[in-house]
DOTORLUM-823364 format. One record per atom (N, C-alpha, C): residue number from 1; residue in three letters; x, y, z. Coordinates in steps of 0.1 Angstrom, whole numbers. Layout:
BEGIN
+------+------+-------+-------+-------+
: resi : resn :     x :     y :     z :
+------+------+-------+-------+-------+
:  NUM :  ALA :     X :     Y :     Z :
...
+------+------+-------+-------+-------+
END
This chain:
BEGIN
+------+------+-------+-------+-------+
: resi : resn :     x :     y :     z :
+------+------+-------+-------+-------+
:    1 :  MET :   -34 :   361 :   120 :
:    1 :  MET :   -42 :   351 :   114 :
:    1 :  MET :   -36 :   337 :   118 :
:    2 :  GLU :   -45 :   328 :   122 :
:    2 :  GLU :   -40 :   315 :   127 :
:    2 :  GLU :   -36 :   306 :   115 :
:    3 :  ASN :   -26 :   298 :   117 :
:    3 :  ASN :   -21 :   289 :   107 :
:    3 :  ASN :   -31 :   278 :   105 :
:    4 :  GLU :   -37 :   277 :    93 :
:    4 :  GLU :   -47 :   266 :    91 :
:    4 :  GLU :   -41 :   254 :    85 :
:    5 :  LYS :   -45 :   242 :    89 :
:    5 :  LYS :   -40 :   230 :    84 :
:    5 :  LYS :   -51 :   223 :    76 :
:    6 :  LYS :   -47 :   218 :    64 :
:    6 :  LYS :   -57 :   210 :    57 :
:    6 :  LYS :   -57 :   196 :    62 :
:    7 :  ILE :   -69 :   191 :    65 :
:    7 :  ILE :   -70 :   178 :    70 :
:    7 :  ILE :   -77 :   169 :    60 :
:    8 :  ALA :   -71 :   158 :    56 :
:    8 :  ALA :   -77 :   149 :    46 :
:    8 :  ALA :   -89 :   143 :    52 :
:    9 :  SER :  -100 :   142 :    44 :
:    9 :  SER :  -112 :   136 :    49 :
:    9 :  SER :  -112 :   121 :    46 :
:   10 :  GLU :  -116 :   113 :    55 :
:   10 :  GLU :  -116 :    99 :    53 :
:   10 :  GLU :  -125 :    94 :    41 :
:   11 :  GLU :  -135 :   103 :    37 :
:   11 :  GLU :  -144 :    99 :    27 :
:   11 :  GLU :  -137 :    98 :    13 :
:   12 :  PHE :  -125 :   103 :    12 :
:   12 :  PHE :  -117 :   102 :     0 :
:   12 :  PHE :  -109 :    89 :    -1 :
:   13 :  PHE :  -108 :    82 :    10 :
:   13 :  PHE :  -100 :    70 :    10 :
:   13 :  PHE :  -110 :    58 :     9 :
:   14 :  PRO :  -106 :    48 :     1 :
:   14 :  PRO :  -114 :    36 :     0 :
:   14 :  PRO :  -113 :    28 :    13 :
:   15 :  GLU :  -123 :    19 :    15 :
:   15 :  GLU :  -123 :    11 :    26 :
:   15 :  GLU :  -111 :     2 :    26 :
:   16 :  LEU :  -104 :     0 :    37 :
:   16 :  LEU :   -92 :    -8 :    37 :
:   16 :  LEU :   -96 :   -23 :    38 :
:   17 :  THR :   -94 :   -30 :    27 :
:   17 :  THR :   -96 :   -44 :    26 :
:   17 :  THR :   -83 :   -50 :    22 :
:   18 :  PHE :   -83 :   -64 :    22 :
:   18 :  PHE :   -71 :   -70 :    17 :
:   18 :  PHE :   -67 :   -66 :     3 :
:   19 :  THR :   -77 :   -65 :    -5 :
:   19 :  THR :   -75 :   -61 :   -19 :
:   19 :  THR :   -70 :   -47 :   -21 :
:   20 :  THR :   -75 :   -38 :   -13 :
:   20 :  THR :   -70 :   -24 :   -14 :
:   20 :  THR :   -56 :   -23 :    -8 :
:   21 :  PHE :   -53 :   -31 :     2 :
:   21 :  PHE :   -40 :   -32 :     7 :
:   21 :  PHE :   -30 :   -37 :    -3 :
:   22 :  LEU :   -33 :   -48 :   -10 :
:   22 :  LEU :   -25 :   -53 :   -21 :
:   22 :  LEU :   -23 :   -43 :   -32 :
:   23 :  LEU :   -34 :   -36 :   -36 :
:   23 :  LEU :   -32 :   -27 :   -46 :
:   23 :  LEU :   -23 :   -15 :   -42 :
:   24 :  SER :   -24 :   -11 :   -30 :
:   24 :  SER :   -15 :    -1 :   -25 :
:   24 :  SER :     0 :    -5 :   -25 :
:   25 :  LEU :     2 :   -17 :   -21 :
:   25 :  LEU :    16 :   -23 :   -22 :
:   25 :  LEU :    21 :   -23 :   -37 :
:   26 :  SER :    12 :   -28 :   -45 :
:   26 :  SER :    15 :   -29 :   -60 :
:   26 :  SER :    18 :   -15 :   -66 :
:   27 :  THR :    10 :    -5 :   -62 :
:   27 :  THR :    13 :     8 :   -67 :
:   27 :  THR :    26 :    13 :   -62 :
:   28 :  SER :    29 :    10 :   -50 :
:   28 :  SER :    42 :    14 :   -44 :
:   28 :  SER :    54 :     8 :   -52 :
:   29 :  ALA :    52 :    -5 :   -56 :
:   29 :  ALA :    63 :   -12 :   -64 :
:   29 :  ALA :    64 :    -5 :   -78 :
:   30 :  ILE :    52 :    -2 :   -83 :
:   30 :  ILE :    52 :     4 :   -97 :
:   30 :  ILE :    59 :    17 :   -97 :
:   31 :  VAL :    57 :    25 :   -86 :
:   31 :  VAL :    64 :    38 :   -85 :
:   31 :  VAL :    79 :    36 :   -84 :
:   32 :  SER :    83 :    26 :   -76 :
:   32 :  SER :    97 :    23 :   -74 :
:   32 :  SER :   103 :    18 :   -87 :
:   33 :  LEU :    95 :    12 :   -96 :
:   33 :  LEU :   101 :     7 :  -109 :
:   33 :  LEU :   101 :    18 :  -119 :
:   34 :  GLY :    97 :    30 :  -115 :
:   34 :  GLY :    97 :    42 :  -124 :
:   34 :  GLY :    86 :    43 :  -134 :
:   35 :  GLU :    76 :    35 :  -132 :
:   35 :  GLU :    65 :    35 :  -142 :
:   35 :  GLU :    54 :    45 :  -139 :
:   36 :  LEU :    54 :    50 :  -126 :
:   36 :  LEU :    45 :    61 :  -122 :
:   36 :  LEU :    54 :    71 :  -115 :
:   37 :  PRO :    50 :    84 :  -115 :
:   37 :  PRO :    58 :    94 :  -108 :
:   37 :  PRO :    56 :    92 :   -93 :
:   38 :  ASP :    66 :    96 :   -85 :
:   38 :  ASP :    65 :    96 :   -71 :
:   38 :  ASP :    55 :   107 :   -67 :
:   39 :  PRO :    45 :   103 :   -59 :
:   39 :  PRO :    34 :   113 :   -56 :
:   39 :  PRO :    39 :   125 :   -48 :
:   40 :  LEU :    51 :   124 :   -41 :
:   40 :  LEU :    56 :   135 :   -33 :
:   40 :  LEU :    65 :   144 :   -42 :
:   41 :  LYS :    73 :   138 :   -50 :
:   41 :  LYS :    83 :   146 :   -58 :
:   41 :  LYS :    77 :   149 :   -72 :
:   42 :  ASN :    67 :   142 :   -76 :
:   42 :  ASN :    61 :   143 :   -89 :
:   42 :  ASN :    71 :   141 :  -101 :
:   43 :  GLU :    80 :   131 :   -98 :
:   43 :  GLU :    90 :   127 :  -108 :
:   43 :  GLU :    92 :   112 :  -108 :
:   44 :  GLN :    95 :   107 :  -120 :
:   44 :  GLN :    97 :    93 :  -121 :
:   44 :  GLN :   112 :    89 :  -118 :
:   45 :  CYS :   114 :    80 :  -109 :
:   45 :  CYS :   128 :    75 :  -107 :
:   45 :  CYS :   127 :    60 :  -104 :
:   46 :  VAL :   138 :    53 :  -107 :
:   46 :  VAL :   138 :    38 :  -104 :
:   46 :  VAL :   146 :    36 :   -91 :
:   47 :  ASN :   140 :    28 :   -83 :
:   47 :  ASN :   146 :    23 :   -70 :
:   47 :  ASN :   144 :     8 :   -70 :
:   48 :  LEU :   153 :     1 :   -76 :
:   48 :  LEU :   152 :   -14 :   -77 :
:   48 :  LEU :   152 :   -21 :   -64 :
:   49 :  PRO :   160 :   -17 :   -54 :
:   49 :  PRO :   160 :   -24 :   -41 :
:   49 :  PRO :   147 :   -22 :   -34 :
:   50 :  LEU :   141 :   -11 :   -35 :
:   50 :  LEU :   128 :    -8 :   -29 :
:   50 :  LEU :   117 :   -16 :   -36 :
:   51 :  ALA :   117 :   -17 :   -49 :
:   51 :  ALA :   107 :   -24 :   -57 :
:   51 :  ALA :   109 :   -39 :   -53 :
:   52 :  LYS :   121 :   -44 :   -52 :
:   52 :  LYS :   123 :   -58 :   -49 :
:   52 :  LYS :   118 :   -61 :   -35 :
:   53 :  GLN :   120 :   -52 :   -26 :
:   53 :  GLN :   115 :   -55 :   -12 :
:   53 :  GLN :   100 :   -55 :   -12 :
:   54 :  THR :    93 :   -46 :   -19 :
:   54 :  THR :    79 :   -46 :   -19 :
:   54 :  THR :    73 :   -58 :   -25 :
:   55 :  ILE :    80 :   -63 :   -36 :
:   55 :  ILE :    75 :   -76 :   -42 :
:   55 :  ILE :    77 :   -87 :   -32 :
:   56 :  LYS :    88 :   -87 :   -25 :
:   56 :  LYS :    90 :   -98 :   -15 :
:   56 :  LYS :    79 :   -97 :    -4 :
:   57 :  ILE :    75 :   -85 :     0 :
:   57 :  ILE :    64 :   -84 :    10 :
:   57 :  ILE :    51 :   -90 :     5 :
:   58 :  ILE :    48 :   -87 :    -8 :
:   58 :  ILE :    36 :   -93 :   -14 :
:   58 :  ILE :    37 :  -109 :   -14 :
:   59 :  GLU :    49 :  -114 :   -18 :
:   59 :  GLU :    52 :  -128 :   -18 :
:   59 :  GLU :    49 :  -134 :    -4 :
:   60 :  ARG :    55 :  -127 :     6 :
:   60 :  ARG :    53 :  -132 :    20 :
:   60 :  ARG :    38 :  -132 :    24 :
:   61 :  LEU :    31 :  -121 :    20 :
:   61 :  LEU :    17 :  -121 :    23 :
:   61 :  LEU :     9 :  -133 :    16 :
:   62 :  LYS :    13 :  -136 :     4 :
:   62 :  LYS :     7 :  -147 :    -3 :
:   62 :  LYS :    10 :  -160 :     5 :
:   63 :  GLU :    22 :  -162 :    10 :
:   63 :  GLU :    26 :  -174 :    17 :
:   63 :  GLU :    18 :  -175 :    30 :
:   64 :  LYS :    17 :  -164 :    37 :
:   64 :  LYS :    11 :  -164 :    51 :
:   64 :  LYS :    -5 :  -164 :    50 :
:   65 :  THR :   -10 :  -161 :    39 :
:   65 :  THR :   -25 :  -161 :    38 :
:   65 :  THR :   -30 :  -173 :    30 :
:   66 :  LYS :   -21 :  -182 :    26 :
:   66 :  LYS :   -24 :  -194 :    18 :
:   66 :  LYS :   -36 :  -202 :    25 :
:   67 :  GLY :   -46 :  -205 :    17 :
:   67 :  GLY :   -58 :  -212 :    22 :
:   67 :  GLY :   -68 :  -203 :    28 :
:   68 :  ASN :   -65 :  -190 :    30 :
:   68 :  ASN :   -75 :  -181 :    36 :
:   68 :  ASN :   -80 :  -170 :    26 :
:   69 :  LEU :   -76 :  -171 :    13 :
:   69 :  LEU :   -80 :  -161 :     4 :
:   69 :  LEU :   -92 :  -166 :    -4 :
:   70 :  SER :  -100 :  -156 :    -9 :
:   70 :  SER :  -111 :  -159 :   -18 :
:   70 :  SER :  -105 :  -162 :   -32 :
:   71 :  GLU :  -112 :  -168 :   -41 :
:   71 :  GLU :  -107 :  -170 :   -54 :
:   71 :  GLU :  -103 :  -157 :   -61 :
:   72 :  ASP :  -110 :  -147 :   -59 :
:   72 :  ASP :  -107 :  -134 :   -65 :
:   72 :  ASP :   -94 :  -128 :   -59 :
:   73 :  GLU :   -92 :  -130 :   -46 :
:   73 :  GLU :   -80 :  -125 :   -40 :
:   73 :  GLU :   -68 :  -133 :   -44 :
:   74 :  GLU :   -70 :  -146 :   -46 :
:   74 :  GLU :   -59 :  -155 :   -50 :
:   74 :  GLU :   -55 :  -151 :   -65 :
:   75 :  ARG :   -65 :  -149 :   -73 :
:   75 :  ARG :   -61 :  -145 :   -87 :
:   75 :  ARG :   -54 :  -132 :   -87 :
:   76 :  LEU :   -59 :  -122 :   -79 :
:   76 :  LEU :   -53 :  -109 :   -79 :
:   76 :  LEU :   -38 :  -110 :   -74 :
:   77 :  ILE :   -36 :  -117 :   -64 :
:   77 :  ILE :   -22 :  -117 :   -59 :
:   77 :  ILE :   -13 :  -125 :   -69 :
:   78 :  GLU :   -18 :  -135 :   -75 :
:   78 :  GLU :   -10 :  -143 :   -85 :
:   78 :  GLU :    -7 :  -134 :   -97 :
:   79 :  GLY :   -17 :  -127 :  -102 :
:   79 :  GLY :   -15 :  -118 :  -114 :
:   79 :  GLY :    -6 :  -107 :  -111 :
:   80 :  MET :    -8 :  -101 :   -99 :
:   80 :  MET :     0 :   -90 :   -94 :
:   80 :  MET :    15 :   -93 :   -93 :
:   81 :  LEU :    18 :  -105 :   -87 :
:   81 :  LEU :    31 :  -109 :   -86 :
:   81 :  LEU :    38 :  -112 :  -100 :
:   82 :  TYR :    30 :  -118 :  -108 :
:   82 :  TYR :    35 :  -121 :  -122 :
:   82 :  TYR :    39 :  -108 :  -129 :
:   83 :  ASP :    30 :   -98 :  -129 :
:   83 :  ASP :    32 :   -85 :  -135 :
:   83 :  ASP :    44 :   -78 :  -129 :
:   84 :  LEU :    44 :   -77 :  -116 :
:   84 :  LEU :    55 :   -70 :  -109 :
:   84 :  LEU :    69 :   -76 :  -112 :
:   85 :  ARG :    69 :   -89 :  -111 :
:   85 :  ARG :    82 :   -96 :  -114 :
:   85 :  ARG :    87 :   -93 :  -128 :
:   86 :  LEU :    78 :   -94 :  -138 :
:   86 :  LEU :    81 :   -91 :  -152 :
:   86 :  LEU :    86 :   -76 :  -153 :
:   87 :  LYS :    79 :   -67 :  -147 :
:   87 :  LYS :    83 :   -53 :  -147 :
:   87 :  LYS :    96 :   -51 :  -141 :
:   88 :  TYR :    99 :   -58 :  -130 :
:   88 :  TYR :   112 :   -57 :  -123 :
:   88 :  TYR :   123 :   -61 :  -132 :
:   89 :  VAL :   121 :   -73 :  -138 :
:   89 :  VAL :   132 :   -78 :  -147 :
:   89 :  VAL :   134 :   -68 :  -159 :
:   90 :  ASN :   123 :   -63 :  -164 :
:   90 :  ASN :   125 :   -53 :  -175 :
:   90 :  ASN :   132 :   -40 :  -170 :
:   91 :  ALA :   129 :   -35 :  -159 :
:   91 :  ALA :   135 :   -23 :  -153 :
:   91 :  ALA :   150 :   -26 :  -150 :
:   92 :  ALA :   153 :   -38 :  -145 :
:   92 :  ALA :   167 :   -41 :  -142 :
:   92 :  ALA :   175 :   -42 :  -154 :
:   93 :  ASN :   169 :   -48 :  -165 :
:   93 :  ASN :   176 :   -49 :  -178 :
:   93 :  ASN :   179 :   -35 :  -184 :
:   94 :  GLU :   169 :   -26 :  -183 :
:   94 :  GLU :   171 :   -12 :  -188 :
:   94 :  GLU :   182 :    -5 :  -180 :
:   95 :  CYS :   183 :    -7 :  -167 :
:   95 :  CYS :   193 :    -1 :  -159 :
:   95 :  CYS :   207 :    -5 :  -163 :
:   96 :  LYS :   208 :   -18 :  -167 :
:   96 :  LYS :   221 :   -23 :  -171 :
:   96 :  LYS :   226 :   -18 :  -184 :
:   97 :  GLY :   216 :   -13 :  -192 :
:   97 :  GLY :   221 :    -6 :  -203 :
:   97 :  GLY :   218 :   -11 :  -216 :
+------+------+-------+-------+-------+
END
């Protein structure tokens, strides 16, 4: 019997837009902050350095796209950064004890 591989269909993935890209990065940060389980390990763990790096990537995207975002995209990235920074501070404080 031949070894069959499951191939993910593109129809299950949303269109890649700037918004979906930001949401993907945000979700990655939230997983790194331990608020969602890691999709591969199905367990929650905190990785503050990775969360911080992802937040910095979003900050850099905001800087580099300044003046080129729609109002909705601008509100999204501002709100996202606010929420992620707050969650980061809370997670860092919890880790300290």
